[in-house]
C-alpha positions in Angstrom: 0.0 -0.1 0.0 1.1 3.7 -0.5 2.9 5.5 2.1 -0.3 7.7 2.1 -3.0 5.3 3.0 -6.1 7.9 2.7 -4.9 8.7 -0.9 -4.6 5.1 -1.7 -8.1 4.3 -0.4 -9.8 7.2 -2.2 -7.9 6.2 -5.3 -8.8 2.5 -5.2 -12.6 3.4 -4.4 -13.1 6.1 -7.0 -11.1 4.6 -9.7 -12.7 1.3 -9.2 -16.2 2.9 -9.0 -15.6 4.7 -12.3 -14.6 1.6 -14.0 -17.6 -0.5 -12.7 -19.9 2.5 -13.2 -19.1 2.4 -17.0 -19.7 -1.4 -17.0 -23.1 -0.7 -15.1 -24.1 2.0 -17.6 -23.5 -0.4 -20.6 -25.5 -2.9 -18.8 -28.3 -0.6 -18.1 -27.8 -0.7 -14.4 -28.2 1.8 -11.5 -24.8 3.0 -10.6 -25.2 2.2 -6.9 -25.0 -1.6 -7.8 -21.6 -0.8 -9.1 -20.6 1.0 -6.0 -21.5 -1.9 -3.7 -19.7 -4.3 -6.2 -16.5 -2.1 -5.7 -16.8 -2.4 -2.1 -17.0 -6.3 -2.2 -14.1 -6.5 -4.8 -11.6 -4.2 -3.0 -12.7 -5.4 0.4 -11.4 -7.9 2.9 -13.4 -10.8 1.3 -11.9 -10.5 -2.1 -8.8 -8.6 -3.0 -8.1 -7.0 0.5 -7.0 -3.7 -0.9 -9.2 -1.6 1.5 -9.5 -3.0 5.1 -10.1 0.3 7.0 -13.9 -0.2 7.0 -14.3 1.9 10.2 -12.8 5.0 8.5 -14.9 4.4 5.3 -18.3 3.9 7.5 -17.4 7.2 9.3 -17.0 9.2 6.1 -20.1 7.2 4.4 -22.5 8.0 7.6 -22.2 11.8 6.4 -23.8 10.7 3.1 -26.7 9.4 4.7 -27.3 12.6 6.6 -26.9 14.7 3.6 -29.3 12.4 1.7 -31.8 12.7 4.5 -31.2 16.5 4.7 -32.1 17.0 1.0 -35.0 14.7 1.4 -36.3 17.0 4.0 -35.5 20.0 1.8 -38.0 18.6 -0.8 -40.8 18.1 1.9 -42.4 21.3 2.8 -45.2 20.6 5.4 -48.0 22.0 3.0 -46.6 19.6 0.1 -46.6 16.7 2.6 -50.1 17.1 3.8 -51.5 17.4 0.0 -49.5 14.3 -0.7 -50.8 12.4 2.2 -54.3 13.2 1.1 -53.5 11.5 -2.3 -51.4 8.5 -1.5 -51.6 7.8 2.3 -54.0 4.7 1.7 -51.9 3.2 -1.0 -48.6 3.8 1.0 -49.8 2.4 4.2 -51.5 -0.6 2.7 -48.7 -1.3 0.5 -46.3 -1.3 3.3 -48.3 -3.7 5.3 -48.9 -6.0 2.3 -45.1 -6.0 1.5 -43.9 -6.7 5.2 -46.2 -9.6 6.0 -44.8 -12.1 3.3 -41.3 -10.8 4.3 -41.8 -11.6 8.0 -43.4 -15.1 6.9 -40.6 -16.1 4.7 -38.0 -15.1 7.3 -40.1 -17.2 10.1 -40.3 -20.0 7.6 -36.5 -20.0 7.2 -36.2 -20.6 11.2 -35.4 -16.9 12.1 -36.8 -15.7 15.4 -39.6 -13.2 15.9 -37.4 -10.1 16.3 -35.4 -11.0 13.3 -38.4 -11.7 11.1 -40.0 -8.4 12.2 -37.0 -6.5 11.0 -36.8 -8.6 7.6 -40.7 -7.6 7.3 -39.9 -4.0 8.0 -37.1 -3.9 5.6 -39.4 -5.1 2.8 -41.9 -2.3 3.1 -39.9 0.3 1.3 -39.0 1.0 -2.5 -35.7 2.7 -3.6 -35.7 6.4 -3.7 -32.6 6.4 -5.6 -33.7 4.1 -8.2 -37.1 5.4 -8.5 -36.1 9.0 -9.2 -32.7 8.2 -11.0 -34.5 6.2 -13.6 -37.3 8.7 -13.8 -36.8 11.3 -16.7 -37.1 14.8 -15.5 -39.9 15.5 -17.8 -42.0 12.8 -16.0 -40.6 13.6 -12.6 -41.8 17.2 -12.5 -44.4 17.5 -15.2 -46.6 14.4 -15.2 -49.0 12.7 -12.9 -46.9 9.6 -12.9 -44.0 11.4 -11.3 -46.3 12.9 -8.9 -47.5 9.5 -7.5 -44.1 8.1 -7.3 -42.7 11.1 -5.4 -45.7 11.1 -3.0 -45.1 7.2 -2.3 -41.5 7.5 -1.9 -41.7 10.5 0.4 -44.2 8.9 2.6 -42.3 5.7 2.8 -39.2 7.8 3.8 -41.2 9.2 6.7 -42.2 5.6 7.8 -38.4 4.7 7.6 -37.7 7.6 10.0 -40.3 5.9 12.5 -38.9 2.6 12.0 -35.3 3.8 12.7 -36.7 5.6 15.9 -38.3 2.3 17.1 -35.3 0.2 16.4 -33.1 2.6 18.5 -35.5 2.5 21.4 -35.9 -1.4 21.1 -32.3 -1.7 21.1 -31.6 0.4 24.2 -31.7 -0.7 27.8 -34.8 -0.3 30.1 -38.5 -0.3 29.5 -39.6 -0.2 26.0 -42.5 2.1 27.0 -40.4 4.6 28.8 -37.9 4.6 25.8 -40.9 5.4 23.2 -41.9 8.2 25.5 -38.4 9.6 26.0 -37.8 9.3 22.1 -41.1 11.2 21.6 -40.1 13.9 24.0 -36.7 14.3 22.5 -38.4 14.3 19.1 -40.7 17.1 20.2 -38.0 19.2 21.5 -36.0 18.8 18.4 -38.9 19.8 16.2 -39.4 22.8 18.3 -36.0 23.9 18.3 -35.5 23.2 14.5 -38.6 25.2 13.3 -38.1 28.1 15.8 -34.3 28.5 14.9 -34.8 28.2 11.4 -37.8 30.7 11.2 -36.4 33.4 13.5 -32.6 33.1 12.9 -31.5 31.0 9.7 -34.0 32.0 7.2 -33.6 35.8 8.0 -29.8 35.4 7.7 -30.2 33.5 4.5 -32.7 36.2 3.0 -30.3 38.9 4.0 -27.2 37.3 2.4 -28.8 35.2 -0.5 -26.5 36.7 -3.2 -23.6 35.2 -1.6 -23.6 31.5 -2.5 -20.7 30.4 -0.6 -22.4 31.7 2.6 -25.6 29.8 1.8 -23.5 26.7 1.2 -21.8 26.9 4.3 -24.8 27.8 6.4 -26.6 24.8 4.7 -23.7 22.3 5.6 -23.5 23.8 9.2 -27.2 23.5 9.8 -27.4 19.9 8.7 -24.5 18.9 10.7 -25.6 20.9 13.8 -29.0 19.2 13.7 -27.6 15.8 13.5 -25.3 16.4 16.6 -28.3 18.2 18.3 -30.3 14.9 17.6 -27.4 12.7 18.9 -27.2 14.7 22.1 -31.1 14.1 22.7 -30.5 10.4 22.3 -31.9 10.3 18.6 -30.0 9.2 15.4 -28.0 11.9 13.5 -30.0 10.9 10.5 -33.3 11.9 12.2 -31.6 15.3 13.1 -30.4 16.0 9.5 -33.7 15.0 8.0 -35.8 17.4 10.5 -33.1 20.2 9.6 -34.1 19.8 6.0 -37.9 19.9 6.7 -37.6 23.0 8.7 -35.7 24.8 5.8 -38.2 23.5 3.2 -40.5 26.5 3.3 -37.6 28.8 2.8 -37.4 30.2 -1.0 -33.8 29.3 -1.1 -34.3 25.7 -0.3 -34.2 24.6 -4.0 -30.8 26.3 -4.5 -29.6 24.7 -1.3 -30.7 21.3 -2.5 -29.0 21.6 -6.0 -25.8 23.0 -4.5 -25.4 20.2 -1.9 -26.2 17.4 -4.5 -22.7 16.8 -5.7 -21.6 16.8 -2.1 -24.1 14.3 -1.3 -23.2 12.2 -4.4 -19.6 12.0 -3.2 -20.6 10.6 0.3 -23.1 8.4 -1.0 -20.6 6.7 -3.2 -18.7 6.1 0.2 -21.8 4.6 1.8 -22.6 2.1 -0.8 -18.9 1.2 -1.0 -18.8 0.5 2.6 -21.8 -1.8 2.4 -19.8 -3.8 0.0 -16.8 -3.9 2.2 -18.8 -5.1 5.1 -20.4 -7.9 2.9 -18.9 -11.2 3.9 -18.5 -13.3 0.7 -18.2 -16.5 2.8 -21.6 -15.8 4.3 -23.2 -15.5 0.8 -23.6 -19.2 0.5 -25.6 -19.4 3.6 -28.1 -16.7 2.6 -28.0 -17.0 -1.1 -31.2 -19.4 -1.4 -33.3 -17.3 1.3 -32.2 -14.0 -0.4 -33.4 -15.5 -3.9 -36.8 -16.5 -2.1 -37.2 -13.0 -0.5 -36.1 -11.1 -3.8 -38.6 -13.3 -5.6 -41.3 -12.4 -3.4 -40.7 -8.8 -3.6 -40.3 -8.6 -7.4 -43.4 -10.7 -7.8 -45.6 -9.0 -5.3 -44.7 -5.2 -5.3 -45.6 -4.2 -8.9 -48.8 -6.1 -8.9 -49.8 -4.9 -5.4 -49.2 -1.2 -6.2 -51.0 -1.6 -9.6 -54.1 -3.2 -7.8 -54.0 -0.4 -5.0 -53.7 2.4 -7.3 -56.4 1.2 -9.7 -58.7 0.9 -6.5 -57.9 4.5 -6.0 -59.1 5.3 -9.6 -55.8 5.5 -11.4 -55.7 4.3 -15.0 -54.3 0.7 -15.5 -51.3 2.2 -17.7 -50.2 4.7 -15.0 -50.9 2.1 -12.1 -48.8 -0.6 -13.8 -45.8 1.8 -14.6 -45.8 3.1 -11.0 -45.7 -0.5 -9.8 -42.8 -1.6 -11.9 -40.8 1.6 -11.0 -41.4 0.9 -7.3 -41.0 -2.9 -7.5 -37.8 -3.2 -5.3 -36.3 -3.0 -1.8 -34.9 0.3 -0.7 -31.7 1.7 0.4 -33.4 2.5 3.6 -33.6 -1.2 4.2 -29.7 -1.4 4.2 -29.6 1.5 6.8 -32.3 -0.3 8.8 -30.4 -3.7 8.7 -27.1 -1.9 9.9 -28.9 0.0 12.7 -30.6 -3.3 13.8 -27.4 -5.2 13.8 -25.8 -2.4 15.8 -28.5 -2.4 18.3 -28.1 -6.2 18.4 -31.6 -7.0 17.3 -30.4 -9.2 14.3 -27.3 -11.0 13.7 -24.7 -10.7 11.1 -26.5 -13.4 8.9 -29.8 -11.7 8.7 -28.0 -8.4 8.1 -26.3 -10.2 5.0 -29.7 -11.6 3.9 -31.2 -8.3 3.8 -28.1 -6.7 1.9 -28.2 -9.6 -0.6 -31.8 -9.4 -1.0 -31.9 -5.6 -1.6 -29.0 -6.0 -4.2 -30.9 -8.7 -6.2 -33.9 -6.5 -6.5 -31.9 -3.6 -7.5 -30.4 -5.5 -10.3 -33.6 -7.2 -11.7 -35.8 -4.3 -11.0 -33.3 -1.8 -12.8 -33.4 -4.1 -15.9 -37.2 -4.3 -16.0 -37.5 -0.5 -15.7 -35.0 0.3 -18.4 -36.4 -2.4 -20.8 -40.0 -1.2 -20.6 -40.1 2.5 -19.7 -38.5 5.9 -20.4 -35.2 6.3 -18.7 -32.2 8.5 -19.0 -30.3 5.2 -19.8 -32.8 3.6 -22.2 -32.0 0.7 -24.3 -33.3 2.5 -27.5 -34.0 6.1 -28.6 -37.5 5.5 -28.0 -37.0 4.7 -24.3 -34.0 7.2 -23.7 -35.3 10.3 -22.1 -33.5 12.9 -20.0 
């Protein structure tokens, strides 16, 4: 290894990611599949070029905070309330319908109740990254299909935040009831502080100096990381703090500029996050979880598109729109990977179940990406007819 290990690690990760991203684009795959593959290849299980997983995890953790911060920025309270009226029934019913088979399959495979509950919870969500990255901008912003997909994904993101809170409480010591009460009090305190500080301090400062883009950029990063640390001090996860920080700023006219300016920084850290997942995946465990992962992935890929089609048609959507939304949401989410890591850290699941969730998620990413690219307009379409930016 080089005498400068940090430079070597970043060289291996980003050079490898560039090579495999090229392969992924030719194969019509979402890039996050390439990033996970890089982590597996350069990690301890294969080549052993990168062994400092703790360092990579610490850096990648920031990527998740920025991801949730940006999701919060896109979620003004008024917009959330409007979307909830449109898609709450579909989202909630779909989450339950997806969770029950996942839990049932896990229990049939011999896992305990707690582990099966976690597996079921990870099956509830669809990938925000695949759902939005493979959606052309024209559909994303100007068509009813895009509105439905965004509504469902954002409501799922809120559900994922609730699941993360429950996992943290369940993984702690002491009474579950007291733990939930304490978490709710901490959450209320954090919300009050975030909206109060944003309204009376942050937004006025941003309006006063909105012509100085560097200042807005620094304020946004400082606010995101500050809210993350405040959440940690209150016993909540840093991801929840970052998300609330974004929501508190979402009503500001400058929110769109902040979101656009932070996306390159978010993408940098997200590459590190998905690589760190690959670094932590033990190839030797793949054989033990391969069959269960294929079963779970098959359930998800077979169930979710049909489920969303049926639920949306019951709400009055046209069959064509309902079918497309179902296919685009027919995978497991990157949030499932975060939930698996949090649950493993809280000792609610073991390494084998965590590997099962990771492999299931990866399989659904690959198959779902192919189904979307082969059938619907995407920025990486297989033909001119399907290629839309």
